[in-house]
C-alpha positions in Angstrom: -62.1 -28.6 14.7 -58.9 -30.3 15.5 -57.1 -29.8 18.8 -54.1 -28.2 17.0 -56.4 -25.6 15.4 -58.0 -24.9 18.7 -54.6 -24.4 20.3 -53.5 -22.0 17.5 -56.8 -20.1 17.8 -56.7 -19.8 21.6 -54.6 -16.6 21.8 -56.9 -14.8 19.4 -60.0 -16.2 21.2 -58.7 -14.9 24.5 -58.1 -11.4 23.1 -61.6 -11.5 21.5 -63.2 -12.5 24.8 -61.5 -9.6 26.5 -62.6 -7.1 23.9 -66.1 -8.4 23.9 -66.4 -8.1 27.7 -64.7 -4.7 27.6 -67.4 -3.4 25.2 -70.1 -5.0 27.3 -68.8 -3.6 30.5 -68.5 0.0 29.2 -71.7 0.2 27.3 -73.8 -1.6 30.0 -72.4 0.7 32.7 -73.3 3.8 30.7 -76.7 2.4 30.0 -77.3 1.8 33.7 -76.2 5.3 34.6 -78.2 7.1 31.9 -80.9 4.6 30.7 -82.6 3.9 34.1 -83.0 7.7 35.0 -84.2 8.3 31.4 -86.8 5.6 31.8 -88.0 7.1 35.0 -88.2 10.6 33.4 -90.2 9.3 30.5 -92.6 7.6 32.9 -93.0 10.4 35.4 -93.6 13.1 32.7 -96.4 11.0 31.3 -98.2 10.4 34.6 -100.8 12.9 35.9 -99.9 11.8 39.4 -96.4 13.1 39.2 -94.6 15.4 36.7 -96.9 15.3 33.7 -95.4 17.4 31.0 -96.4 16.7 27.4 -93.5 18.6 25.9 -90.9 16.8 28.0 -92.5 13.4 27.5 -92.7 13.9 23.7 -89.1 15.1 23.5 -87.6 12.4 25.6 -89.8 9.6 24.1 -89.3 10.8 20.5 -85.5 10.9 21.0 -85.5 7.4 22.4 -87.7 6.1 19.6 -85.5 7.9 17.0 -82.3 6.2 18.2 -84.0 2.8 18.5 -85.3 3.0 15.0 -81.9 3.3 13.4 -80.3 -0.1 12.6 -77.2 -0.6 14.7 -74.8 -1.0 11.7 -76.0 2.3 10.4 -75.7 3.8 13.8 -72.0 2.7 13.9 -71.3 4.6 10.8 -73.4 7.6 11.7 -71.6 8.1 15.0 -68.0 7.9 13.5 -67.4 11.7 14.0 -68.6 11.5 17.6 -66.5 8.4 18.2 -63.4 10.1 16.8 -64.0 13.1 19.0 -64.5 11.1 22.2 -61.9 8.4 22.0 -59.6 9.6 19.2 -60.1 6.5 17.0 -62.9 4.8 15.0 -61.7 1.2 15.4 -61.3 -1.1 18.4 -63.5 -2.0 21.3 -63.4 1.5 22.9 -64.6 3.0 19.7 -67.3 0.4 19.3 -68.4 1.1 22.9 -69.6 4.6 21.9 -72.2 3.3 19.5 -73.1 0.5 21.8 -73.7 2.9 24.6 -75.9 5.2 22.4 -77.9 2.2 21.3 -78.3 0.8 24.8 -79.5 3.9 26.7 -82.9 4.3 25.0 -83.3 0.6 24.7 -83.0 0.1 28.5 -85.0 3.3 29.2 -88.0 1.9 27.4 -87.8 -1.4 29.2 -87.6 0.5 32.5 -90.6 2.6 31.5 -92.5 -0.5 30.7 -91.7 -2.0 34.1 -92.9 1.1 35.9 -96.2 1.1 33.9 -97.0 -2.3 35.3 -97.2 -0.9 38.9 -100.9 -0.8 39.9 -102.5 2.7 40.0 -103.9 1.9 43.5 -100.4 1.5 44.9 -99.3 4.8 43.5 -102.4 6.6 44.7 -102.0 5.2 48.2 -98.4 6.4 48.3 -99.4 9.9 47.2 -102.3 10.1 49.7 -99.8 9.7 52.6 -98.2 13.0 51.5 -94.8 11.4 50.7 -92.5 13.4 48.5 -91.7 12.3 45.0 -88.1 11.3 45.8 -89.4 9.2 48.7 -92.1 7.6 46.4 -89.4 6.8 43.8 -87.2 5.2 46.5 -89.8 3.4 48.5 -92.5 2.5 46.0 -91.5 2.8 42.3 -88.1 1.3 42.5 -89.0 -1.7 44.8 -92.2 -2.5 42.8 -90.5 -2.2 39.4 -87.2 -3.8 40.4 -87.9 -7.3 39.0 -88.9 -5.9 35.7 -85.9 -3.5 35.6 -83.6 -6.5 36.3 -85.2 -8.4 33.4 -84.7 -5.3 31.2 -81.0 -5.2 32.2 -80.7 -8.9 31.2 -82.4 -8.3 27.9 -80.1 -5.3 27.3 -77.0 -7.3 28.1 -77.9 -10.0 25.6 -78.8 -7.4 23.0 -75.4 -5.7 23.5 -73.7 -9.0 23.1 -75.3 -9.4 19.7 -74.5 -5.7 18.8 -70.9 -6.2 19.8 -70.6 -9.1 17.4 -71.9 -6.8 14.6 -69.3 -4.2 15.7 -66.6 -6.6 14.4 -67.7 -5.7 10.9 -66.2 -2.2 11.2 -63.1 -3.3 13.2 -64.6 -3.2 16.7 -62.9 -6.3 17.7 -64.4 -9.1 19.9 -65.9 -12.4 19.1 -67.7 -11.1 16.0 -64.5 -9.8 14.6 -62.8 -13.2 15.1 -65.7 -14.9 13.3 -65.5 -12.6 10.4 -61.7 -12.6 10.0 -61.2 -16.3 10.4 -64.6 -17.9 9.6 -65.7 -15.7 6.8 -62.7 -14.2 5.0 -60.7 -17.5 5.3 -63.7 -19.7 4.7 -63.1 -21.7 7.9 -66.6 -22.8 8.7 -65.6 -24.7 11.8 -64.3 -21.5 13.4 -67.5 -19.6 12.4 -69.6 -22.4 14.0 -67.4 -22.5 17.1 -67.8 -18.7 17.7 -71.5 -19.0 17.2 -71.6 -21.7 19.8 -69.6 -19.5 22.2 -72.1 -16.7 21.8 -75.0 -19.1 22.4 -73.4 -20.3 25.7 -72.8 -16.7 26.8 -76.4 -15.8 26.1 -77.6 -18.8 28.1 -75.3 -17.9 31.0 -76.5 -14.2 31.0 -80.2 -15.3 30.8 -79.9 -17.8 33.6 -78.0 -15.4 35.9 -80.5 -12.6 35.1 -83.5 -14.8 35.8 -81.9 -16.0 39.1 -81.3 -12.4 40.3 -84.8 -11.3 39.2 -86.5 -14.1 41.1 -84.5 -13.3 44.3 -85.5 -9.6 44.0 -89.2 -10.3 43.5 -90.9 -10.0 46.9 -94.2 -11.3 45.4 -92.4 -14.6 44.5 -90.9 -14.9 48.0 -94.3 -14.3 49.5 
């Protein structure tokens, strides 16, 4: 791509970056607020040591599986009424953030649940035998032991949301994906399409490297 074309594309690219990070920021924040507690609930209601409840576990797990089984593009369309109700529009990064958030919550919840299941049973039984309350066990045992896995899950969720946000461009969600479609696909400018793909590749590498660094620093076993 020539320098002149890069220069002409720069304003659109800047807007696309802003829209992408807006979608990521909103959806990831909502996923952290709701997805992590949901993951804990799914785990706790399936463990005989804590709050075992088959009905609650089946309901929460089934709902999470149901949302995760729907392809994101279909989810975008299916949630149009909810999006219109919540944000008053069905296009733009704010509208796309609704579907991204709905997809991210169960995705992160299952990753959190998986991290909790990796905690040895002996550690849990030892904590319970001391007579500690469930909130204390969650704070002092479950969260510290599962933290590296949870951070890895957050990294995976962030990268997945980046890919989903690119798909949101198909329905006018904005962002880098929208830029690739408008310029690269509709105008048959392959160099712009390739350039946006390279930008996404670089972003994924940065997110993965940052996530791995934070996870390693939080892993007390690695420090020991």
